[in-house]
Structures are given as C-alpha cells and as structure tokens.
C-alpha positions in Angstrom: 80.9 94.4 105.2 81.2 93.0 101.7 81.2 89.5 103.2 78.0 90.3 105.0 76.4 91.3 101.7 77.7 88.1 100.0 76.1 85.8 102.6 72.9 87.8 102.7 72.6 87.7 98.9 73.2 83.9 99.0 70.4 83.6 101.4 68.2 85.9 99.3 68.8 83.9 96.1 67.7 80.7 97.9 64.6 82.4 99.1 63.9 83.7 95.6 64.3 80.2 94.1 61.9 78.7 96.6 59.4 81.5 95.8 59.7 80.9 92.0 59.1 77.1 92.5 55.9 78.0 94.1 55.0 80.7 91.5 55.5 83.6 93.8 57.3 86.7 92.6 57.5 90.2 94.2 58.9 92.2 91.3 61.4 90.3 89.2 64.3 87.9 89.7 67.0 90.5 90.6 64.8 92.9 92.6 63.4 90.1 94.6 66.9 89.3 95.8 67.5 92.9 96.7 64.2 93.2 98.6 64.7 89.9 100.6 68.4 90.9 101.2 67.5 94.3 102.5 64.9 92.9 104.9 67.4 90.2 106.1 70.2 92.7 106.8 67.8 94.8 108.8 66.9 91.8 111.0 70.6 90.8 111.4 71.5 94.4 112.3 69.1 94.5 115.2 70.3 91.1 116.5 73.9 92.5 116.4 72.9 95.7 118.1 71.1 93.9 121.0 74.5 92.4 122.0 76.9 89.5 121.9 74.7 87.3 124.1 71.9 87.3 121.6 74.2 86.9 118.7 75.8 83.8 120.4 72.3 82.3 121.1 71.3 82.9 117.5 74.5 81.2 116.3 73.8 78.1 118.4 70.3 77.9 117.0 71.6 78.3 113.4 74.3 75.7 114.0 71.7 73.2 115.2 69.6 73.6 112.1 72.7 73.3 109.9 73.7 70.0 111.5 70.2 68.6 111.1 70.3 69.6 107.4 73.6 67.8 106.9 72.2 64.6 108.4 69.0 65.0 106.4 71.1 65.1 103.2 73.3 62.1 104.2 70.3 59.9 105.0 68.5 60.9 101.8 71.6 60.1 99.7 71.4 56.4 100.8 67.7 56.0 99.9 66.8 54.7 96.4 65.8 57.5 94.1 62.3 57.8 92.7 61.7 58.0 89.0 61.2 61.8 89.2 64.4 62.2 91.2 66.3 60.0 88.8 65.1 62.0 85.8 66.5 65.1 87.5 70.0 63.6 88.0 69.9 61.7 91.4 70.7 58.2 90.3 72.0 56.7 93.7 75.5 55.8 94.6 77.5 54.5 91.7 81.2 54.0 91.2 80.9 54.9 87.5 79.2 58.2 88.3 81.8 58.9 91.0 84.6 58.3 88.5 82.9 60.4 85.8 82.4 63.3 88.2 85.8 63.1 89.8 87.5 65.0 86.9 86.7 68.6 85.9 84.1 69.5 83.3 83.6 73.3 83.2 80.4 74.8 81.6 79.3 78.2 80.4 82.8 79.6 80.0 83.9 78.9 83.6 87.3 77.6 84.6 89.0 76.5 87.8 89.9 79.9 89.1 86.5 81.5 88.3 84.8 78.6 90.3 87.5 79.0 93.0 86.7 82.7 93.4 83.1 81.8 94.0 83.7 78.9 96.4 86.6 80.5 98.3 84.5 82.7 100.6 83.1 79.5 102.1 86.5 79.1 103.8 86.8 82.6 105.1 85.1 82.0 108.4 88.4 81.0 110.1 89.0 84.6 111.3 85.6 84.8 113.1 87.3 84.0 116.4 90.0 86.6 116.0 87.4 89.2 115.1 85.7 88.8 118.5 88.9 88.2 120.5 87.9 91.0 122.9 84.8 89.1 124.0 86.6 85.8 124.7 87.7 84.8 128.2 91.0 83.3 127.1 91.7 84.4 123.5 95.2 82.9 123.5 93.8 79.4 124.0 90.4 79.8 122.4 91.4 81.3 119.1 94.0 78.6 118.1 91.8 75.7 119.2 88.7 77.1 117.6 90.4 78.1 114.4 92.1 74.8 113.9 89.0 72.8 114.8 86.9 75.0 112.4 89.4 74.3 109.6 89.6 70.6 110.1 85.8 70.1 110.6 84.9 72.4 107.7 87.4 70.7 105.4 86.1 67.2 106.3 82.4 68.3 105.9 83.1 70.0 102.5 85.0 67.0 101.1 82.6 64.4 102.3 79.5 66.3 101.0 81.2 67.0 97.7 82.2 63.3 97.2 78.8 62.1 98.3 77.0 64.4 95.9 79.4 63.5 93.1 78.9 59.7 93.7 75.1 59.7 93.5 74.2 62.5 91.0 75.2 63.3 87.5 76.2 66.7 86.0 73.4 67.1 83.4 69.8 65.9 83.4 66.9 66.9 81.3 64.1 65.5 83.5 62.7 63.4 80.5 61.8 59.7 81.3 61.6 56.9 78.6 60.3 53.5 79.7 61.8 51.5 76.9 64.5 51.8 74.3 62.1 51.9 71.3 60.2 54.8 72.7 63.4 56.6 73.4 64.7 56.0 69.9 61.4 57.1 68.3 61.4 60.2 70.4 65.0 60.9 69.6 64.5 60.3 65.8 61.4 62.4 65.8 63.4 65.3 67.1 66.7 64.9 65.3 65.5 63.0 62.2 68.8 61.0 61.9 70.0 57.7 63.1 73.3 59.1 64.0 71.7 61.4 66.5 70.0 58.4 68.1 73.4 56.8 68.7 74.7 60.1 70.1 71.8 60.2 72.5 72.3 56.7 73.7 76.1 57.2 74.2 75.6 59.2 77.4 72.6 57.1 78.7 72.3 55.5 82.1 70.1 52.4 82.5 68.4 51.8 85.8 66.1 48.7 86.0 64.5 49.1 82.6 64.0 52.8 83.1 66.1 54.9 80.7 67.2 58.4 81.6 68.3 60.7 78.8 71.5 62.3 80.1 72.2 64.6 77.1 70.1 67.6 76.2 69.1 66.7 72.7 65.6 65.8 73.7 65.0 68.9 75.8 66.7 71.6 77.9 69.0 70.4 80.7 67.6 72.3 83.6 68.7 69.6 86.2 71.8 67.9 87.4 74.7 69.2 89.5 75.8 71.9 87.0 72.4 73.3 86.2 70.3 72.8 89.4 71.5 74.6 92.5 68.9 72.7 94.5 70.4 69.3 93.8 71.2 68.7 97.5 67.6 69.4 98.3 66.6 66.9 95.7 68.8 64.2 97.2 67.8 64.8 100.8 65.2 63.0 102.8 63.2 66.1 103.6 63.9 69.0 101.2 62.7 71.9 103.4 65.2 71.0 106.1 68.0 71.4 103.6 66.6 74.8 102.7 66.6 75.6 106.4 70.3 74.5 106.6 71.2 76.8 103.7 69.4 79.6 105.4 71.2 78.9 108.7 74.6 78.7 107.1 74.2 81.9 105.2 72.7 83.8 108.1 75.3 82.4 110.5 78.2 83.6 108.4 76.5 86.9 107.7 75.8 87.5 111.4 79.4 86.6 112.3 80.8 89.0 109.8 78.3 91.7 110.8 79.5 91.4 114.4 83.2 90.8 113.8 84.0 93.5 111.2 82.7 96.5 113.3 84.7 95.3 116.3 87.9 95.2 114.3 87.1 98.6 112.8 86.4 100.0 116.3 89.9 98.8 117.4 91.5 100.5 114.5 89.6 103.7 115.2 90.7 103.6 118.9 94.3 103.5 117.8 93.6 106.7 115.9 95.7 105.6 112.9 93.6 107.2 110.2 92.1 110.7 110.3 88.4 111.5 110.8 87.4 107.9 111.9 87.7 108.3 115.7 83.9 109.0 115.6 83.4 105.2 115.2 85.7 104.3 118.2 83.0 105.0 120.8 81.3 102.0 122.3 78.1 101.5 124.2 77.1 99.3 127.1 79.1 97.1 129.4 80.6 95.2 126.4 81.6 98.4 124.6 79.4 97.5 121.6 80.5 99.5 118.4 77.0 100.7 117.5 78.3 103.4 115.2 80.5 100.9 113.4 77.5 98.5 113.1 75.5 101.3 111.4 78.4 101.9 108.9 78.7 98.2 108.2 75.0 98.0 107.7 74.9 100.7 105.0 78.0 99.3 103.2 76.5 95.9 103.1 73.2 97.3 101.9 75.0 99.0 99.0 76.6 95.7 97.9 73.3 93.8 98.4 71.9 96.1 95.7 74.1 94.3 93.2 71.7 91.4 93.6 74.0 88.6 92.2 76.0 86.2 94.3 78.5 85.3 91.6 79.3 89.0 91.1 80.0 89.7 94.7 82.0 86.5 95.6 85.0 87.3 93.4 85.3 90.8 95.0 85.3 89.4 98.5 87.6 86.6 97.5 90.2 89.2 96.4 90.2 91.0 99.7 90.2 87.8 101.8 93.2 86.6 99.7 95.0 89.8 100.4 94.1 89.5 104.1 95.6 86.0 104.3 98.6 87.1 102.3 99.3 89.8 104.8 98.8 87.5 107.7 101.2 84.9 106.2 103.6 87.6 105.3 103.6 89.1 108.8 104.3 85.6 110.2 107.2 85.2 107.9 108.6 88.6 108.7 108.3 87.9 112.4 110.2 84.7 112.0 112.8 86.4 109.8 113.4 89.0 112.5 114.4 86.4 115.1 112.6 88.3 117.7 112.6 86.5 121.1 109.0 87.6 121.6 107.9 85.6 118.5 107.1 82.2 119.9 104.4 80.5 117.8 102.5 77.9 119.9 101.6 75.8 116.8 104.4 73.2 116.6 103.9 72.5 112.9 104.5 76.2 111.9 107.3 76.9 109.6 108.4 80.3 108.3 108.8 79.1 104.7 105.4 77.6 104.6 104.0 81.1 105.6 106.0 82.7 102.8 104.8 80.1 100.2 101.2 80.6 101.3 101.7 84.4 101.0 103.0 84.0 97.4 100.2 81.6 96.5 97.5 84.0 97.8 98.9 86.9 95.7 99.3 84.7 92.6 95.7 83.5 92.9 94.5 87.0 93.2 96.1 87.9 89.8 94.8 84.6 88.2 91.2 85.4 89.3 91.3 88.9 88.1 94.5 90.8 87.4 93.1 94.4 87.5 91.1 93.9 90.8 94.3 92.4 92.2 96.3 95.5 91.2 93.6 97.7 92.6 93.6 95.8 95.9 97.4 96.0 96.2 97.3 99.7 95.4 94.7 100.4 98.2 96.8 98.4 100.7 100.0 100.2 99.6 98.3 103.6 100.1 97.1 102.7 103.5 100.5 101.3 104.5 102.2 104.3 103.2 100.0 106.6 105.1 100.5 104.8 108.4 104.2 104.7 107.8 104.3 108.4 107.0 102.1 109.5 109.9 103.8 107.3 112.5 100.8 107.0 114.8 101.4 106.9 118.5 100.7 103.3 119.0 102.9 100.4 119.9 101.9 97.0 118.6 105.3 95.4 118.6 105.1 94.8 114.9 107.3 92.5 112.8 108.4 95.5 110.8 109.9 97.0 114.0 111.7 93.7 114.8 113.1 93.5 111.3 114.2 97.1 111.5 116.1 96.4 114.7 117.7 93.3 113.2 118.7 95.1 110.0 120.1 98.1 112.0 122.1 95.8 114.2 123.6 93.9 111.3 124.3 97.2 109.5 126.2 98.6 112.5 128.2 95.5 112.9 129.1 95.5 109.2 129.9 99.2 109.3 132.2 98.6 112.2 134.3 96.2 110.2 135.0 98.8 107.4 137.7 101.4 107.6 136.5 104.9 107.6 137.1 107.2 104.7 137.1 111.0 104.5 134.5 110.9 101.8 132.0 109.3 104.2 132.6 111.7 107.1 129.5 113.0 108.8 129.3 115.5 111.7 127.7 113.3 114.4 126.8 115.6 117.2 126.4 115.3 120.9 124.4 118.4 121.8 124.7 119.3 125.5 121.3 120.9 125.6 119.9 119.4 128.7 116.2 118.9 128.2 115.6 119.6 124.5 112.7 122.0 125.2 115.0 124.0 127.5 117.4 125.1 124.7 115.3 124.7 121.5 117.4 127.1 119.4 120.5 125.0 119.9 118.6 121.8 119.1 116.9 123.3 116.0 120.2 124.6 114.6 122.1 121.4 115.0 119.2 119.4 113.5 119.4 121.5 110.3 122.8 120.1 109.4 122.3 116.6 110.8 118.7 115.8 109.7 118.6 112.7 107.5 122.3 112.6 107.0 124.0 112.0 110.4 123.6 111.3 114.1 122.4 113.8 116.7 122.1 113.1 120.4 120.8 115.5 123.0 122.7 115.0 126.2 121.4 115.9 129.6 123.3 115.8 132.9 121.3 115.3 136.1 122.7 116.1 139.5 122.2 113.9 142.5 119.0 115.6 143.7 117.4 115.0 140.3 118.4 111.4 139.6 115.0 110.0 140.4 113.4 112.1 137.6 115.7 110.5 135.0 113.1 108.0 133.6 110.4 110.7 133.3 112.7 113.1 131.7 113.8 110.5 129.1 110.2 110.0 128.1 109.5 113.8 128.0 112.6 114.5 126.0 111.9 111.9 123.4 108.3 113.0 123.0 109.4 116.6 122.5 111.8 115.6 119.7 109.1 113.5 118.0 106.5 116.2 118.3 108.8 118.8 116.7 110.0 116.4 114.0 113.6 116.5 115.1 115.6 113.3 114.0 117.6 112.9 117.2 118.1 110.8 120.3 117.9 111.9 123.9 120.3 110.6 126.6 120.5 111.5 130.3 123.1 110.6 132.8 123.4 111.2 136.6 126.6 112.7 137.8 128.1 114.8 140.6 128.8 117.8 138.4 128.2 119.0 134.9 131.7 118.3 133.8 131.6 114.7 135.1 128.3 114.1 133.4 129.5 115.6 130.1 132.6 113.4 130.3 130.4 110.3 130.8 128.2 111.2 127.8 131.2 111.8 125.6 132.6 108.3 126.5 129.4 106.3 126.4 127.2 107.8 123.8 126.8 105.9 120.5 127.8 102.4 119.4 130.6 101.3 117.1 131.1 103.9 114.4 127.7 105.4 115.0 128.9 107.7 117.7 129.4 111.4 118.1 132.5 113.1 116.9 131.4 116.7 117.6 130.3 118.2 120.9 128.1 121.3 120.7 126.9 123.4 123.6 125.7 126.9 124.3 127.9 129.8 125.3 128.0 130.4 129.1 126.6 133.9 129.0 126.6 134.4 132.8 130.3 133.6 133.1 131.1 137.0 134.6 128.6 136.4 137.5 128.7 132.7 138.1 131.0 131.0 140.6 134.6 130.3 139.5 134.2 126.5 139.9 131.3 126.6 137.4 133.3 128.5 134.9 136.3 126.1 135.3 133.9 123.1 134.8 132.5 124.7 131.7 136.0 125.2 130.1 137.0 121.8 131.4 134.3 120.2 129.3 136.0 121.7 126.2 139.4 120.4 127.3 137.9 116.9 127.9 136.3 117.0 124.5 139.6 117.7 122.7 141.4 115.0 124.9 138.7 112.5 123.8 139.3 113.5 120.1 136.1 115.3 119.7 135.5 118.5 117.7 133.9 121.3 119.6 131.2 123.8 118.7 129.8 126.6 120.9 126.7 128.5 119.9 126.0 132.0 121.1 122.9 134.0 120.4 122.1 137.5 121.5 119.4 136.2 123.9 120.2 133.3 126.3 119.7 129.8 125.0 118.4 128.4 128.3 114.6 128.5 128.4 114.0 126.3 131.4 111.6 127.7 134.0 112.4 126.6 137.5 110.0 127.3 140.3 111.2 128.1 143.8 110.5 124.5 144.9 112.7 123.2 142.1 109.9 121.6 140.1 110.0 121.9 136.3 107.0 123.3 134.5 105.2 121.1 132.1 106.2 121.4 128.5 102.9 122.8 127.4 103.3 125.8 129.7 107.0 126.5 128.9 108.1 129.5 126.9 108.1 127.4 123.7 104.3 127.6 123.9 104.0 131.0 125.6 105.9 132.7 122.8 104.5 132.3 119.4 103.6 134.3 116.3 100.2 135.1 117.6 101.5 136.6 120.9 99.7 139.9 121.6 101.7 143.1 121.0 102.8 145.3 123.9 100.1 147.8 122.9 97.5 145.1 123.1 98.9 144.0 126.4 98.7 147.5 127.9 95.0 147.6 127.0 94.2 144.3 128.9 92.7 146.3 131.7 93.3 148.5 134.7 92.6 145.9 137.4 95.1 143.7 139.1 95.7 140.1 139.6 97.8 138.4 142.3 100.7 136.5 140.8 101.8 133.2 142.1 105.4 131.9 142.4 107.9 133.8 140.3 110.4 131.9 138.1 113.8 133.2 137.1 115.1 133.6 133.5 118.5 134.8 134.5 119.1 138.2 132.9 115.7 138.2 131.1 113.8 139.6 134.0 111.0 138.1 136.2 108.3 136.0 134.8 105.1 135.4 136.8 102.8 132.4 136.7 99.1 132.8 137.6 96.1 130.6 137.2 93.4 131.4 134.7 89.9 131.9 135.9 86.6 131.9 133.9 86.8 135.7 133.6 89.3 138.0 131.9 92.3 138.9 134.1 92.7 142.7 134.0 96.2 144.0 134.3 98.4 146.4 132.4 101.5 144.2 132.9 100.2 140.7 132.5 99.7 138.5 129.5 97.2 135.6 129.3 98.7 132.9 127.0 98.4 129.1 126.7 95.5 128.8 129.1 97.7 128.5 132.1 100.6 130.9 132.2 100.9 134.7 132.3 104.0 136.7 131.6 104.2 139.6 134.0 106.8 141.5 132.1 105.8 141.9 128.4 109.3 143.4 127.6 110.8 140.0 128.2 109.0 138.7 125.0 111.5 140.5 122.8 114.4 138.7 124.5 112.8 135.2 124.3 113.0 133.6 120.9 113.2 129.8 121.2 112.0 129.4 117.6 114.8 131.4 116.1 116.0 128.5 114.0 112.8 126.6 113.9 111.4 128.3 110.8 112.7 129.5 107.5 115.6 132.0 107.9 115.4 135.4 106.2 117.6 136.0 103.1 121.1 137.0 104.0 124.6 135.5 104.4 126.2 132.8 106.3 129.7 134.1 107.1 132.4 131.6 107.6 135.7 132.6 109.2 138.2 129.8 108.5 141.1 131.0 110.5 143.0 127.8 111.0 143.2 124.4 109.2 141.3 122.2 111.7 140.5 119.5 109.1 137.8 121.5 107.3 135.0 121.1 109.7 134.5 124.9 109.9 133.8 124.8 106.1 131.7 121.6 106.0 129.1 122.5 108.6 128.0 125.8 107.0 128.0 124.0 103.6 125.6 121.4 105.1 123.6 124.2 106.7 123.1 126.0 103.4 121.7 122.8 101.9 118.8 122.8 104.4 115.5 124.3 103.0 115.3 126.7 105.9 118.6 128.3 104.9 118.2 128.2 101.1 118.0 132.0 101.0 121.4 132.4 102.7 124.6 132.5 100.7 128.0 131.6 102.0 130.7 134.2 102.4 134.1 132.9 103.3 136.7 134.9 105.2 140.3 133.7 105.6 143.5 135.3 106.8 146.4 136.2 104.5 149.6 138.1 104.3 149.5 141.8 103.5 151.6 141.7 100.4 150.0 138.5 99.0 146.3 139.3 99.2 145.5 138.5 95.6 147.7 135.4 95.5 146.1 134.1 98.7 142.7 134.7 97.4 143.4 132.9 94.1 144.8 129.9 96.0 141.8 129.8 98.4 139.3 130.1 95.5 141.0 127.2 93.8 140.9 125.1 97.0 137.2 125.8 97.5 136.5 124.8 93.9 138.4 121.6 94.4 136.5 120.9 97.6 133.3 121.7 95.7 132.2 124.2 98.3 129.8 126.7 96.7 130.2 130.3 98.0 129.1 133.8 97.1 132.1 135.9 98.1 135.6 135.3 99.3 137.5 137.7 101.5 141.1 137.8 102.6 141.7 139.4 106.0 145.1 141.0 106.7 146.9 139.9 109.8 149.1 143.0 110.0 146.6 145.4 111.3 146.4 145.8 115.1 143.3 146.3 117.1 142.2 149.8 118.2 143.4 151.0 121.6 139.8 151.4 122.8 139.2 147.7 122.0 142.3 146.7 123.9 141.3 148.8 126.9 137.8 147.3 126.8 139.2 143.8 126.9 141.6 144.4 129.8 139.0 146.2 131.7 136.8 143.1 131.3 139.3 140.7 132.8 140.6 143.2 135.4 138.6 141.7 138.3 139.9 138.2 137.4 143.6 139.2 137.5 145.7 138.0 140.3 146.5 140.9 142.6 149.9 141.6 144.1 148.8 140.6 147.5 147.1 137.3 146.3 148.8 133.9 145.9 148.2 131.7 142.9 147.7 128.7 145.1 144.8 130.5 146.9 143.2 131.7 143.6 144.1 129.1 141.0 141.4 130.3 138.7 142.7 133.9 138.4 144.8 135.2 135.5 148.4 135.8 136.4 150.7 138.5 135.0 152.9 135.8 133.3 149.8 134.4 131.5 148.8 137.8 130.2 152.3 138.4 128.9 152.7 135.0 127.3 149.3 135.2 125.6 149.5 138.8 124.6 149.8 138.1 120.8 146.9 135.7 120.9 144.8 138.1 122.9 145.5 140.9 120.4 144.5 138.5 117.6 141.2 137.8 119.2 140.5 141.4 119.8 141.3 142.2 116.2 139.1 139.4 115.1 136.2 140.8 117.1 136.6 144.1 115.3 136.6 142.4 111.9 133.5 140.5 112.8 131.8 143.8 113.8 132.9 145.4 110.5 132.0 142.6 108.1 129.3 140.4 109.7 127.2 142.7 111.8 124.2 142.1 109.5 124.9 138.4 108.7 122.2 135.8 109.3 124.7 133.4 110.9 128.4 133.4 111.7 130.7 130.4 111.9 134.2 131.1 113.1 137.2 128.9 114.2 137.2 128.4 117.9 140.4 129.6 119.7 142.3 126.7 121.2 142.4 126.8 125.1 145.8 125.3 125.8 145.5 123.5 129.1 148.0 124.8 131.6 148.7 127.8 129.5 145.4 129.6 129.1 143.2 129.9 132.1 139.4 129.5 132.1 138.6 133.2 132.5 141.1 134.2 129.8 139.5 131.8 127.4 136.0 133.0 128.2 137.2 136.6 127.7 138.5 135.6 124.2 135.1 134.1 123.3 133.3 137.1 124.7 135.4 139.5 122.7 134.9 137.5 119.4 131.1 136.9 119.7 129.5 139.8 121.6 126.9 142.1 120.0 126.7 140.0 116.9 124.1 137.8 115.1 124.1 134.1 116.1 127.7 132.9 116.3 128.9 129.2 116.2 132.5 128.9 117.3 133.7 125.7 115.8 137.0 123.7 115.8 137.7 120.3 114.4 140.0 117.7 116.0 142.5 117.9 113.1 140.8 115.0 111.4 140.4 115.7 107.7 136.7 115.9 106.8 137.0 117.3 103.2 138.5 115.6 100.2 139.1 116.4 96.5 137.6 113.1 95.5 134.0 112.7 94.6 
C-alpha cells in the first residue's frame, strides 16, 4: 500500500511540475500533489476492482507508452542541442562530460545511501509476478522467467539511460547565454567586481562553436542541469510531452501492479487465518475471487500516505520495508539450503546458498545505513509478527524452511545424544501412557502431562484389534489433533495387534528412538477385574510382567470413577470427539434441579451407549424446539444424557485444571531407584499442583522410629526433595481381622476348589499360593488400612506398586492386592521403578 502511494505521488509531482510550467496552480505546491494523487488513486482503484483482465489491458497500454517515451529520449539525445537547450545543460554527447559525470558529486547534503533509498523502489517491481501467482496459468514457469527477464531488461534500460543522460548533459546549468568572451567577462565583473571571480567563472565553462555557456552559478541561480532540473530527460527528448506520458505510464503501471498485488497477498494471509480479526478480508468476489475488501483497505492506507505529499519522504520508508522483504526472502532460501531438505530443489542453476546469505546481510546493513531507527522499528515489527505466529502455531502447513531446519537439528541432536553415556543427574521419566485414544481417558493423559510437560517425553499408546485396523490412520489424526487442542505436549502412537497384551508389548519395544524412548509405562487400573473374563485379567497383569522384563518402570492410576470415557454405540462406531463426554460434562452443566425442571413431556431416545458401571447414557437428536423430559439433559447441541446422576461419576477434567489445596502423599515402601519420590516432586512443581504439599511416608522398625525418621530426613535433604511432613510407619502392627476377612471374601470365588484341577483353571488361586504369599498379603491389607487412616483426604496418593512375581503370584491375587491398597481413596498412582537409580546427591 505504501508503494502504491509512492508511485502515485511520483506521478502527481510530475503533473504538478507540468502545471506550474504553464502557470496553473490549484492550491499550492504540496496540496496540488495531494489532490492529484487522491484523484489518481481513485481511478486506479476502480480499474483494480473491475478485474484482472482490465488491469492487464491497462498494463499493456502503459507499457506501450513507456517504450515510445524511451525511444523518444534516445532519438532526441543524438540530435544537436539548440541554444536554449544548451543553456539549460543539454550539450550533446561529449567524452569530457561523460568522464566528469561518471564520478559522484552530491549536492544539498545528500550522500550515496540517501540517494540509494530514493532510487531503490525503482527496482522493487520484481515481485509483481509472485504477487499475482494465483492468476497465472503456470506460475512455476512464468514467475522465474518473468522475474529474471524483468531484472535483466530493467537493469540494461536503467544503465543505458543513465549513461546516455550523463554523456550529453551537465550537472549544473544557469540558463544564461553569452555570445562572446568579452560580454561574459563584463557581465561577470559587473556582478562580482573582481578579476579573480572572472577566472573562477571561466574555469567551469564549456565552449560550443563560439557560444559560451556559464556552468557555474555566479551569474545567476542554477535552476537547470541534471541535479537541479527533474525534467532534464524531457529537455533532451525529441518530443517532450511523450516523455511526460512515459513518466505517467511508468508511475501508474507500478502503482496499479502494487494496488492489485498487495491485496491478493494479504487475502492469502487472511485465508490462512494466521492473525486474529483479519479473516474479514479473506472473502473474494467473482469468478477470480477478487479481494474487494482488501482493495478497499489498500486504497485507504495508500490515501493516507499520499497525504504526505512528498516523494522523497515516502521513498525511504518503502525502501526500508522492501529491503526487509528481500532480506527475509534471501534468508529463507539460505535456511532451506541449510536444512538439506530433499524438497528444496532450486531450478535456477546459478543459485548458491552463501550468495543468499550475503544478500540477506547486505539488505539489513543497508537498512541501518539509510536510517538506523527506522531499521530497528522495522525489525521490531517483523519480530513481533514472527513471535506471534510462532506462539499461536496456526493450523497451516506451508512446508517452511524453519520446519526443515527443526527436523535436521532434532535428528542431529538425537544422534549426538545417543553417543553420550547416560547419567543419573539427567534422568527424566519418559512415559508410554496406555490410554487408547487420548480423549477416552483424559484424566490419565492430563495427570502424566503434568510431570512430563516441557521436561520429558510422553507417548499415548493405542492398541487396535483386527476389526479396527482400517481406522488406524483416522485415529492417528484425531488423537494428534486432540492433544494439540488441549495443549498437551505428547505424541500419539497406534498399533494393530491380536490382543491388548500383544499390542502393548509391541508399543514398549518400538516406541521412541535412540535414548529418546519411554522408560515408564503408565496405564489405568482395571476397575472391572471382578466381572471381566479371566483371559482379559491375565492379559492385563501380563502387560505389567512384560514391562518389567523389558526394563520399564510401571505406574497404575486409579481414580474413584472409571478412567475410560469412550462411548461405543451398538454398531461399534465411535462418537465424534465434539459429542463425547469431554464436551458433555463441563463447568456450566445444568444442575439436577435444573434438569428436573426441563419439562414434563417425553422424548424418544436413540441408541444407548454403555459406560460400564456408570449407568446408561442416551443419545438423541436436537430439534428446533426444547425437548421436554424430567430425565434428559440437552448439552453440546447433539447429545443428551438420560441419567443426570451419571454426571457426578464422570469427571474427565479432574486433572485438567488447578488442583485444590491439600497434600500429595508419597508412600515410599521399597527402594526402587527413587522413582516414587521423583514423580511427586515433579508433579508439585507444576502450576496446577502448587497448592499441594508433599507428605512422605516410609516404613521403619518399631523401636527405631526416631532414628529412622532422622535418617530419612537427612536423605531427603541430600536428594533436595522438598516436603512438608515426614511419617514413619511401623511394620509390627497387623491388620484388623475384619480387613483380613474382607480380603479373603473378595478372592473366594477365584480360589481353586477341592474338586477343581489347576490345569483346568490355571488362572485360579491355589492353596499353596495363599500360604506362600500370606505375609505379603497381610502387608498389603495393613497398607490399605494405613492409607485409609492417613490419606483419606489427600489430593493425590503415590505408593510403591507391589511386585507381581511371575510364577509365584497369580493375576487375581495381584489384582486383589491392588484393590485392597487403592479402594475408596482419592486418586492413587501405584508406581514402581526398575531398580535404576533416578536420584543423586550431586547437583
């Protein structure tokens, strides 16, 4: 838009000069430029709005006039000058004049870079083709050819015209003619009154066939010559008005190209929805999708800069932005080459990455030389825009060089990391979360993300059975989008397998690369283990066995409500994310009283989905009227929960928001390498848990409670684990008989009966197993009592996971242990390391 203003002001200044030569003035010098410029931009605006076809026709007409004007100048330069033209600086071709003009001679406080900033916009039309790439039939061919030809032809024309003007016209001329030396001397002495001034006057004289032209300005003001007269080319030409027409066509052509190109680029940016509140300008009109709204915006911006009314004031501003534009283009090319991306294949065979870098540096350097504070301002604006785009991460995929560089640097870093030996100080809990689709178990995903975000790896693993294998690609896309939408820094991986255990085993073996791979498997507690088929329970416990065999640490999260939030219809199809419980249940969900007042009518429910033990959930379609029912809830525009009481049991956002003030209770029962201490420490550092303090519980001997507490306090201090309270639990006390009876009643239906063979029921608990594990069983029962006693009101509990010895502890016995420890409690994370030390005394 600023470029449009610059070209229009250039045109308006020429019109004003022509008017002044003829004694015509509207208001004054500056306001005349503003008036002519405003009228011109209005005409150009209507040409642009009409469409590309009219703009192209206008460009061809303007190009024809410009070519005629150039030929007019060339022919005129070879003609002998008249006395009037000679007195105004046009002296004809002369080697002496060419040599004298070849070097610099700056006037009126100008220097190279101030002149450069004014001339530079003349070379900014090379992006005109790229700006209208959407209207070209074959942009890949047309843009490079057109751009290179434009550069070559423009450079040749600029150089030839500059050399021709410099060879036939002098810099300063007063317009005074003296027909003989005596008259000139008399005139000079009359004005100056000294003989020395006469000699000074003659020193810069040029003699042409007896006619003497006074080159210096002692005899009068120098209003003519290349430096003082902007109409020198018109003076040299064969027919002056044609040169004026050429100037008009060049200015209007460039203005029209900018007026058409800038809105199209801006429209493309608006369509990408990168910046807020600008999508209004993305709308196009007509078969060519003309950006009328963007045209109007460009029109008003250009009109504002036209109000400046001075070409030399606008040119440096536009030079600054164009230089930054070219710097960014060259920098992008360099970055693309540096990334070694296979997709970066420049067709220009003379391209070199270091040339692009040098050009980028030169552009930035010239910006500062022209005007350092405008250069800083321009860089600040670009930095703010880039920072905003980087922070917002818009949902667009351009295949940027930044993305390619990021991949390359990541790859190099992983390879370099793999060559270094790991150290305990650098240990990070890198988690493989067996959550299925992330939106199915959001509480599990949110919790793990709290101690992995921005510090370590998190992968959400999903096992698909054979009948779902064809949905894998769609699920990958859905899962990744959900993680991005909820700002969870994690990956999503899905595998197809015959069973859950086989799929989990595949994930544990294949996830990650090099040393950036999971070392901790976390999954939800199987809350339906008492009702599910034995083979499913065996598979579940088998996953834990496989994790330990593969040297993984294991974590199991249990919450009072079930973790699984998936809603499966009878036909097996998954509901869309927007109608899942994550959206149905929110802070603004109506209360039960409000639900009961919904009406007395009825509505026919459509297929029912099952939430396991949470009760039935009905799905109906919304109509344009209110659905009246005392047991139905309208929520999300699509779904209706038929049982309002279910809402209390469904809390997928349990760990999504800031946790209430309270305690994180840590039961460090065995030395597993320190993972049971490290995870709650990392959890407490998260802003959502800042109101929760750590309470540490460890076991100790009855007679050495104080001594054990002192040792543990010293150890925690050395490990730099901040805690609020430290408790030592005695191991001597036995569980209450009622608790023991409750446990054995729970496993009674899984015990091997006298008339049953172990070979027929391998999953059942034998008498020998019960006897061999009696001490461990009593320990778990007692631990359950202690948890109820000390941590019933805790915000979160982390406890060492019992070790299920393969071949010694059956699946149902292990599930009964976990049930006894974690039932009727706040959220519990049972955690056990793989004996790898994760804490160190060293900083």
